[in-house]
C-alpha positions as CSV (number, residue, x, y, z in Angstrom):
1,M,0.0,0.0,0.0
2,S,1.5,3.4,-1.0
3,A,1.4,6.5,1.1
4,S,-1.4,7.9,-1.0
5,G,-3.7,5.0,0.0
6,I,-3.4,3.2,-3.4
7,S,-2.0,-0.3,-3.4
8,D,0.9,-1.1,-5.7
9,D,-1.3,-3.5,-7.6
10,E,-3.9,-0.8,-8.2
11,L,-1.2,1.6,-9.3
12,M,0.2,-0.8,-11.9
13,R,-3.3,-1.8,-13.2
14,S,-4.4,1.9,-13.5
15,S,-1.2,2.9,-15.3
16,P,-0.9,2.1,-19.0
17,P,1.9,-0.2,-20.0
18,P,5.0,1.5,-21.4
19,P,4.9,2.2,-25.1
20,S,6.4,-0.4,-27.4
21,P,9.8,0.5,-28.9
22,T,8.2,-0.4,-32.2
23,G,5.2,1.9,-31.8
24,N,4.4,4.9,-33.9
25,N,6.2,7.3,-31.5
26,F,9.6,6.0,-32.5
27,E,11.5,6.5,-35.7
28,L,14.5,4.8,-37.1
29,P,17.6,6.8,-37.7
30,P,17.6,9.1,-40.8
31,Q,17.9,7.3,-44.1
32,N,21.2,9.0,-44.9
33,S,22.9,7.3,-42.0
34,Q,26.1,5.7,-43.2
35,P,28.4,3.2,-41.5
36,G,31.4,4.7,-39.9
37,N,29.7,8.0,-39.2
38,D,30.7,7.7,-35.5
39,G,34.2,8.7,-36.4
40,L,35.7,5.3,-35.6
41,G,36.0,4.3,-39.2
42,A,33.6,1.3,-39.2
43,G,29.9,0.6,-39.2
44,A,28.1,-1.4,-36.4
45,G,26.1,-4.5,-36.8
46,E,25.7,-7.1,-39.5
47,G,24.1,-4.6,-41.9
48,A,27.3,-2.7,-42.1
49,E,28.8,-5.6,-44.1
50,N,26.2,-5.1,-46.8
51,G,26.8,-1.4,-47.0
52,Q,23.7,-0.6,-44.9
53,A,23.7,1.0,-41.4
54,A,22.2,-1.3,-38.7
55,P,19.1,0.2,-37.2
56,A,19.7,1.9,-33.8
57,I,18.2,0.3,-30.7
58,V,15.4,2.7,-29.7
59,Q,14.6,3.0,-26.0
60,P,11.0,3.4,-25.0
61,D,9.6,6.8,-24.0
62,W,8.3,6.7,-20.5
63,T,6.8,10.2,-20.5
64,Q,3.2,9.1,-21.0
65,Y,3.6,6.5,-18.3
66,A,5.1,9.1,-15.9
67,H,2.1,11.4,-16.6
68,S,-0.3,8.6,-15.8
69,V,1.4,7.7,-12.5
70,A,1.4,11.4,-11.6
71,T,-2.3,11.6,-12.3
72,T,-3.1,8.4,-10.3
73,L,-1.2,9.7,-7.3
74,Q,-2.6,13.2,-7.7
75,L,0.8,14.8,-7.7
76,T,1.0,18.6,-7.8
77,T,2.3,20.3,-11.0
78,E,5.8,20.7,-9.4
79,Y,6.2,17.0,-8.5
80,R,4.6,15.9,-11.8
81,H,7.2,18.0,-13.6
82,D,10.1,16.5,-11.6
83,L,8.8,12.9,-12.2
84,V,8.4,13.4,-16.0
85,L,11.9,15.0,-16.3
86,G,13.5,12.3,-14.3
87,H,12.0,9.3,-15.9
88,I,14.4,6.5,-16.8
89,N,12.4,3.3,-16.8
90,Q,9.3,1.8,-15.4
91,A,10.8,1.0,-12.0
92,F,12.0,4.5,-11.5
93,V,8.7,6.1,-12.5
94,S,6.7,3.8,-10.1
95,L,9.1,4.2,-7.2
96,G,9.7,7.9,-7.9
97,G,5.9,8.6,-8.0
98,L,5.4,7.0,-4.7
99,L,8.2,8.9,-3.1
100,F,6.9,12.2,-4.5
101,S,3.5,11.3,-3.1
102,V,4.9,10.8,0.4
103,K,6.8,14.1,0.2
104,Q,3.8,15.9,-1.0
105,Q,1.8,14.7,2.0
106,L,4.6,15.7,4.4
107,D,4.6,19.2,2.8
108,R,1.0,19.5,3.7
109,L,1.6,18.4,7.3
110,H,4.7,20.6,7.7
111,P,4.4,23.5,5.3
112,P,7.6,25.5,4.6
113,Q,8.2,28.2,7.1
114,A,7.4,31.7,5.9
115,A,10.4,34.0,5.5
116,Y,11.1,36.0,8.6
117,T,10.4,39.7,8.4
118,M,12.0,42.0,11.0
119,P,9.3,44.0,12.9
120,A,9.6,47.8,13.0
121,A,10.1,47.6,16.8
122,L,13.2,45.5,16.4
123,T,14.8,47.7,13.6
124,N,14.2,50.7,15.8
125,A,15.8,49.1,18.7
126,I,18.8,48.2,16.6
127,D,19.1,51.7,15.2
128,V,19.1,53.2,18.7
129,K,21.4,50.7,20.4
130,A,23.9,50.3,17.6
131,A,24.4,54.1,17.6
132,E,24.8,54.2,21.3
133,L,27.3,51.3,21.3
134,F,29.4,52.8,18.4
135,L,29.6,56.1,20.2
136,S,30.6,54.7,23.5
137,S,33.9,55.9,24.8
138,D,35.1,52.5,25.9
139,L,34.2,50.4,22.9
140,S,36.7,47.5,22.9
141,A,36.8,47.0,19.2
142,Y,35.2,48.3,16.0
143,K,34.9,45.2,13.9
144,E,33.0,42.0,14.7
145,W,32.9,42.7,18.4
146,P,30.1,45.3,18.3
147,N,27.9,42.9,16.2
148,K,28.2,40.2,18.8
149,K,27.7,42.6,21.7
150,L,24.6,44.1,20.2
151,M,23.0,40.8,19.4
152,T,23.6,39.6,22.9
153,Q,22.2,42.8,24.3
154,L,19.0,42.6,22.1
155,K,18.3,39.1,23.3
156,A,18.9,40.0,26.9
157,D,16.6,43.0,26.7
158,G,13.8,40.9,25.1
159,N,14.0,42.7,21.7
160,I,14.5,39.3,20.1
161,P,12.0,36.7,21.4
162,A,13.2,33.2,22.3
163,G,11.5,31.6,19.4
164,V,13.1,34.0,16.9
165,S,16.4,33.6,18.7
166,R,16.4,29.9,17.9
167,D,15.6,30.5,14.2
168,K,18.9,30.4,12.2
169,A,17.4,32.2,9.2
170,A,16.0,34.9,11.4
171,N,19.3,35.3,13.3
172,K,21.1,35.6,10.0
173,L,18.8,38.3,8.8
174,I,19.1,40.2,12.0
175,G,22.9,39.8,12.0
176,R,23.1,41.2,8.5
177,Y,21.1,44.3,9.4
178,I,23.3,44.8,12.5
179,G,26.4,44.4,10.5
180,S,25.2,46.9,7.9
181,K,24.7,49.5,10.5
182,F,28.2,49.3,11.9
183,I,29.7,49.2,8.4
184,H,28.0,52.5,7.6
185,Y,29.2,54.0,10.9
186,R,32.8,53.0,10.3
187,N,32.8,54.3,6.7
188,D,31.1,57.6,7.7
189,T,33.5,58.1,10.6
190,K,36.5,57.4,8.5
191,D,35.3,59.8,5.8
192,L,34.7,62.5,8.4
193,I,38.1,62.1,10.0
194,G,39.7,62.4,6.5
195,Q,37.7,65.6,5.8
196,S,38.7,67.0,9.2
197,M,42.4,66.9,8.2
198,G,42.0,69.6,5.6
199,I,43.0,69.4,1.9
200,F,45.9,67.2,0.8
201,N,48.6,69.0,-1.1
202,D,50.0,66.4,-3.5
203,T,53.1,68.5,-4.1
204,L,54.0,68.9,-0.5
205,K,52.6,65.5,0.5
206,K,50.8,66.9,3.4
207,F,47.4,68.4,4.4
208,D,46.9,72.2,4.0
209,G,43.9,74.5,4.4
210,P,41.3,74.7,7.1
211,S,40.9,71.7,9.4
212,W,38.4,70.9,12.1
213,G,39.0,71.1,15.8
214,I,38.3,68.0,17.8
215,Y,35.0,69.2,19.2
216,E,33.7,70.0,15.7
217,L,34.8,66.6,14.4
218,T,33.2,64.9,17.4
219,E,29.9,66.7,16.8
220,K,29.8,65.8,13.1
221,I,30.5,62.1,13.9
222,I,27.7,62.1,16.5
223,D,25.3,63.9,14.2
224,T,26.0,61.4,11.4
225,V,25.7,58.3,13.4
226,T,22.5,59.5,15.3
227,S,20.7,60.6,12.1
228,T,17.8,58.3,13.1
229,G,16.9,60.5,16.1
230,V,19.1,59.0,18.8
231,V,20.3,61.5,21.3
232,V,23.9,61.2,22.4
233,S,25.7,63.9,24.4
234,I,29.3,64.9,23.8
235,T,31.4,63.7,26.7
236,L,35.1,64.3,27.4
237,P,35.9,60.5,27.2
238,F,34.3,60.2,23.8
239,V,36.2,63.4,22.6
240,A,39.4,61.7,23.7
241,R,38.4,58.5,21.8
242,V,37.8,60.5,18.6
243,A,41.2,62.2,19.1
244,F,42.7,58.7,19.4
245,L,41.1,57.7,16.1
246,R,42.4,60.8,14.3
247,Y,45.8,60.4,15.9
248,L,46.1,56.9,14.3
249,Y,44.6,58.1,11.1
250,A,47.3,60.8,10.8
251,A,49.9,58.2,11.5
252,K,48.6,56.0,8.6
253,L,48.6,59.1,6.3
254,D,52.3,59.7,7.1
255,E,53.0,56.1,6.1
256,S,51.1,56.3,2.8
257,M,52.3,59.7,1.6
258,N,49.4,59.9,-0.8
259,G,46.6,61.4,1.3
260,K,44.8,58.1,1.8
261,V,44.8,55.5,4.6
262,P,44.8,51.8,3.9
263,S,41.5,49.8,3.7
264,D,42.5,47.9,6.9
265,F,42.3,51.1,8.9
266,W,39.8,49.7,11.4
267,D,41.7,46.4,11.7
268,C,44.7,48.5,12.7
269,I,42.6,50.4,15.2
270,D,41.4,47.2,16.8
271,A,45.0,45.8,16.9
272,K,46.2,49.0,18.6
273,L,43.4,48.7,21.2
274,V,44.4,45.2,22.0
275,K,48.1,46.2,22.3
276,I,47.2,49.1,24.7
277,R,45.2,46.7,27.0
278,E,47.9,44.1,27.0
279,E,50.8,46.6,27.7
280,K,49.2,49.1,30.1
281,K,46.8,46.8,32.0
282,D,46.1,49.4,34.7
283,A,43.1,51.7,34.1
284,A,45.0,54.9,34.9
285,K,47.8,54.0,32.5
286,I,45.3,53.1,29.8
287,T,43.5,56.4,30.1
288,K,46.7,58.3,29.9
289,V,47.1,57.0,26.4
290,F,43.9,58.7,25.4
291,Q,44.8,61.8,27.4
292,H,48.0,62.0,25.4
293,A,46.1,61.6,22.1
294,L,43.8,64.5,23.0
295,T,46.7,66.7,24.0
296,K,48.5,66.0,20.7
297,D,45.3,66.7,18.8
298,R,44.8,70.0,20.7
299,H,48.3,71.2,19.7
300,R,47.8,70.3,16.0
301,F,44.1,71.3,15.4
302,G,43.2,73.5,18.4
303,D,39.8,74.2,20.0
304,A,40.2,71.8,23.0
305,A,40.5,72.9,26.5
306,A,44.0,73.9,27.5
307,T,44.1,71.5,30.4
308,V,42.5,68.1,30.2
309,S,42.1,66.4,33.6
310,I,42.7,62.7,33.5
311,N,40.3,62.3,36.4
312,A,37.5,63.7,34.2
313,F,37.3,60.6,32.1
314,M,39.3,57.9,33.9
315,L,37.8,54.4,34.2
316,S,38.0,53.0,37.8
317,A,39.6,49.6,38.3
318,E,36.3,48.5,40.0
319,A,34.4,49.3,36.8
320,Q,36.8,47.2,34.8
321,G,36.5,44.3,37.2
322,N,32.7,44.3,36.9
323,R,32.8,43.6,33.2
324,V,31.8,40.3,31.6
325,A,34.9,38.0,31.6
326,A,34.4,37.1,27.9
327,A,34.5,40.7,26.8
328,P,37.8,42.4,26.0
329,A,38.9,44.9,28.7
330,P,37.8,48.5,28.0
331,V,40.2,51.2,27.0
332,A,38.8,54.5,28.3
333,G,35.5,55.9,29.4
334,P,33.3,56.1,32.5
335,S,30.7,53.6,31.5
336,S,30.6,49.8,31.3
337,S,28.3,49.5,28.3
338,S,30.6,47.7,26.0
């Protein structure tokens, strides 16, 4: 008995026998067939000895039989098409038809899952939290790490329900959206830092003309990243972080001598952050690195306060100790958001 409720005997009786190879649906090879036309220099069969090509062995056409089986099993158009295209012989058509019938019934019991669509509430949450995370003064890394951090945060905050959290396709879609946000943030920030340097003089191999002060650059970065309506205030720790980014940007420019930084700029930033954490270890020493970058930036571009107090943006050792062990240690800033 087949899965469709039809016995094998009934199936075979209800299906017409395969067409005969000698039926009207088959033709012999063209009359102009000549021995040796296969390129091997000799004809095949006894007829070749008399100067006549031996008739080719014609295989039966199982198309009609496949259609009959498909009709008997009430296959959908899709499965009927697959059965007809895949026919080889009677055994294949019979067995294939039964398998397609079983699969068809399984499809009805377990219909394919509809494609996941991100709700507006989730996209809004990602827009807000991604901007806040990127603009944090103690972000541990700019590539890969923010994606993972934000995904974990969204699940912990209930923005991604447990059912969706276990759906691989849904997670992939959400991950792509998160990744696209941070890619845009990195590209926009890098472009703004480049513009803040002034105009590159190809003859002198340096930047001339008006440049932006560190506060102006910080404001433009925040305004660009928070274009979706997120409100982020300018803090001294983040100003120092931006100064650090521009300090390394300028160093890369000095290496290239063409007014452009390499495409792996953010990889270099992340590597530098790791090196600072490994070498300095102590929070006060780590923060001094950013204080130094801000001081250097003030001397080169101006508009920062003449005196920058390290205590104004130093991370306490206790704040570092309270971080999740799996996360890289922070670099500078008063919060523990990253």
